[in-house]
C-alpha positions in Angstrom: 134.4 114.9 57.8 133.7 111.3 57.0 135.2 108.4 58.9 137.0 106.1 56.5 137.9 102.5 57.5 140.9 101.0 55.8 141.4 97.2 55.8 144.8 95.9 55.1 145.8 92.3 54.7 149.4 91.6 55.9 151.5 88.5 56.0 153.4 88.0 59.2 156.9 86.7 59.0 157.8 86.1 62.6 161.0 84.7 63.9 160.6 81.3 65.6 160.6 83.0 69.0 157.9 85.5 67.9 155.8 82.7 66.3 156.0 80.7 69.6 154.9 83.9 71.6 152.1 84.6 69.2 150.8 81.0 69.4 150.9 81.1 73.2 149.0 84.4 73.2 146.3 83.0 70.9 146.0 79.9 73.0 145.5 82.1 76.1 142.9 84.2 74.4 141.0 81.1 73.2 141.1 79.5 76.6 139.8 82.7 78.2 136.9 83.0 75.6 136.1 79.3 76.3 135.9 80.0 80.0 133.7 83.1 79.5 131.3 81.0 77.3 131.1 78.3 80.0 130.3 80.9 82.7 127.8 82.6 80.4 125.8 79.4 79.8 126.1 78.1 83.4 124.8 81.3 84.9 122.6 82.4 82.0 124.4 85.7 81.8 125.0 87.0 78.3 125.6 90.8 78.8 129.2 91.6 78.0 129.5 94.0 81.0 127.9 91.5 83.4 130.2 88.8 82.2 133.2 91.0 82.5 132.4 91.6 86.2 132.0 87.9 86.7 135.0 86.5 84.9 137.6 89.1 84.5 139.2 88.8 88.0 139.4 85.0 87.6 140.9 85.3 84.1 143.4 88.0 85.1 144.6 85.9 88.1 145.0 82.7 86.1 146.5 84.2 83.0 149.7 85.9 81.9 147.8 87.3 78.9 147.6 91.1 78.6 144.5 92.6 80.1 143.3 94.2 76.8 143.4 90.7 75.1 141.4 89.2 78.0 138.8 92.0 77.6 138.5 91.0 74.0 138.1 87.4 75.0 135.2 88.4 77.3 133.5 90.0 74.3 134.1 87.0 72.2 132.8 84.6 74.8 129.8 86.9 75.4 128.9 86.7 71.7 128.6 82.9 71.8 125.3 81.7 70.6 125.8 78.0 71.4 127.1 76.4 74.5 130.8 75.4 74.5 131.5 71.7 73.8 131.6 69.3 76.7 135.1 68.4 77.8 136.0 64.8 78.6 
């Protein structure tokens, strides 16, 4: 049996409260991915598994974002090919 991947484009029509929750979740995921990228370049660790061990406890303690989303952020941060921008 063949595996078939179906891609569907949908338009979200959230209520104002749902839109605010979605925006907060995306901000949390982006902040987590940025932190992973910083740690990766500071420590020269680019393996997703090694980065997960290094940063996941910190991210989980500092965030109200769900754990599966943080794990995705670790993968995103691990796939960075350029250092994060310097913050002022």
